[in-house]
N, C-alpha and C positions, 0 to 999 in steps of 0.2 A: 119292311118289304124286301124279300130276297130278289136277286137277279133272275132266278128261274120264274118267280112269280110275276116279275115285270114282263118277262118274255111272253108270258101267256096273256097278260092283261093289256100291255102296251099303254098303260095309263100313266102318263108323265106326272100328273098331279099327285099321284101317290108316292112318287119317289122321295118327296120331302127333302131331308137333309142330304140324300145321295146326290142331289143336283149340285151341292157345294163341295163334293169330295175332291174334285179337281177344278181349278179355275186359273185363269191367266189374264193379263192385261191386253197383250197384243201379240200378233204373229205376223211376221213378214217373210215372204219367200220370193226369190228372184232367180231366173235362169236366163242368161243373156249370151248370145253367140254372134260374132261378127267377123268380118274380114279385117286382118291387121293392116293391110295396105289398101286404102280406099281407092287410090288411083288405079291399082291393078284390078280391083273389083269392078270399077267403072269400065275399064278396057275389056274385061270379060264380057260385059253385056253387048259389046260391039263385035265380039268374036275375035278380039285381038290378043286375048290371053286364055290359056287353058284352065278350065274351072278347077280341075283337081290339083293344080299346082300352086294355088293361091293360099297363103297361110291364113289360118283362122284361130280365134281364141274364144273359149267358152268359160263363163263365170257362173257359178251357182252359189247362192247364199240363203241361209235360213236363220232367223232370229226370233226368239220367244222372250217376252218380258213378263215379269210379275207372276211367275208360276207358284202356286200353292197346292200341295198335294196332301190331303187328309189333315190339313192344318199342322203338319209335322215337318215336311220338307218345303223349304222356300228358296226360290232362286230369283234374284232380281233381273238377271239377263243372261242368256246363253246364245252365242252366235257361232255358226259353222260356215266355212267358205272354202271352195276349191276352185282353182283356175287351171284349165287344160289348154295346152298349146298344140298347134298343128304338128303332127309327127313327120319326120322325114320318111321317104319310102322304105318300107320293110323295117321300120323302127318303132319302138314303143313310144306312146305319147308322154311328154313331160306333164305331170299333173302335180300341182303344188298347193298345199294348204295356205290360206291367206285370210287374215282378219278374224281368226278364231279367238274366242274369249268366253269366260264364264265367271260371273261376278255375283256377289251378294248371296252366297249359299249358306244356309243354316239348317240344322236338323234338331228339332225339339228345342229351339232357341240357342243352340251351340253353333257358333260361327265356324265355317269351314273354308279354308283357302285352297283353291284348285289351281296349281301352277302348270302352265302349258309350255311346250317347246315344239313349235311347228317348224323351226328352222332346219332341224335334221331331215325332215321329209321334204322340205323345199329344196334343199341342196341335193338330195338323192331323189330326183323327181320321177325316175322310172323304176320299175321292178328290177330290171337288170342291174342298174346302178346300186340299188339298195342291197341286193343279194351279194354283189361283188364286194361292197364295203363290209358287210357283215362277215363274210367268209375269209376275206383276205387282209383286211385292215385291222390289225390288233388294237390300235389306239381307238378306232371307231367302235369296235366291239366292247372294249372296256368302258368307254364313256356312255354308250347308248344302248347297251344290251337290255336294260330294264324297260325300254320302249317296245320290246318284242315279246309276244306271248308264246311260250313254247306249246307245241301241239301235243306232246306226249307220245308221238309216234316213234317207233323204233328207227334208229339211224344206221343200223348195221354195225359191223365191227371196225369200220374205218375210224381212225382218230381225227380225220379232217373235220373242221368245224363246218356245220351245215346250217344254212338259214332255215327257220321254222316254216317251211312251205308245205301246205296241205291242200290237196285238190285244187292247185293252181293259185292259192291265196296265201298271203302272209297277214296275220292278225297282229296289229300293233296298237299303240296308244300314243296320243300326242301329250298325255299327262306326264310331267316330269316329277311332280311331287304333290301330295295332299297332306295338309296339316291342319290341326285345330288352331284357331285364333282365340286365345283366352282359355277358359275352362274346357277341357275335352268332354265329349259325350261320355257318360258313365258306362254305357253298354256297347256303343257302336265300335266296330273294328275297321281299321284302314288296312287295305292290302293292295299295294301298287296303285291301280286306277279304280279300285272298287271299295265301296264302303258298305259294310254289312250291318244292318240295324235289326236286332231281335224284335219279333212281333211286328215287323214292317216289311222288310225285304232287302234286296241288294241293289245298290245304285252304282251303275257303271258310267264313268266319265271318259269322254274323248276317245272312243273306239275308232280305229281306222283299218279298213279292209283293203288290201292292195292286191290287184291281179295284173296280168300282163297288159291289159288295155283299159283298165278302169280303177277308180278309187272311190270308196264310200266312207264317209265320216259321220259318226253319230256323237254329238256332244253329250247327250244324256240318254241312257237306257235304264229302265227300272224293271226289275222282276219282283213283283209284290208277293208277300207270303201271308202270314197270319195277321189279322183275321180275314182280310180280303185278299183275293188272288187276282192276277192279271199282269199284263205287260204294258209298258209305256215307253215310247221313244219320241224324242223331240230334238229340234235343231239338227236335222239329218239331211245330208246332201250327197249326191253322187254325180260323177261325170266320167266321160270316156272319150276315146278317139282312136281312129285308125284310118289308113289310106286304103283306097279301093281302086282297081283290083289288086294293087301291089301287096 
């Protein structure tokens, strides 16, 4: 039964094995925001403190366990987390990755280790700090340039190094390395944070989109190819922050 046929009939009983194409054991998501100084927050309720001046912190978390896709890709656990702190007036919010992990990954029975480095983006917690380090700090650039995905856009004739900013975003990855554990897959190819599997699709790990006031982290994104098409994203979080009206 094709997807087009299902769309017409809406008969779930006829899906048969398609119901088992993707499965997972559990999903946990959490978004929590609170005042950092509880006493100041209490004083605010009595009109003794200005609401817009009290620091807050927001934490977002998403975890998926026991993912099996087409009985080919298996992931024991994938977790994504971001923490956003209250920004100073007219400043960008510090947003740090925290608690990110991906474990028990295998493709067609071949084990894959996905190593992450969230520290670089925790230390450079604003877009401004990240751009400054990329463009001005040679040691930072040499050590961490592979975490940045080039836009392919023209940079002009200037020889000055420019951060790969496109439409207000920098596209990064928290992945530092992907490697096979034991025998490598005979057909799959590893490229930075992407694994391409013929007759299956492309698997993207640890994508991070950074803008002036927000960050979005996807621990796993899949673009399926032959024989089935479709997109899948899991363990994805986003948070932001700004002062108002400053």
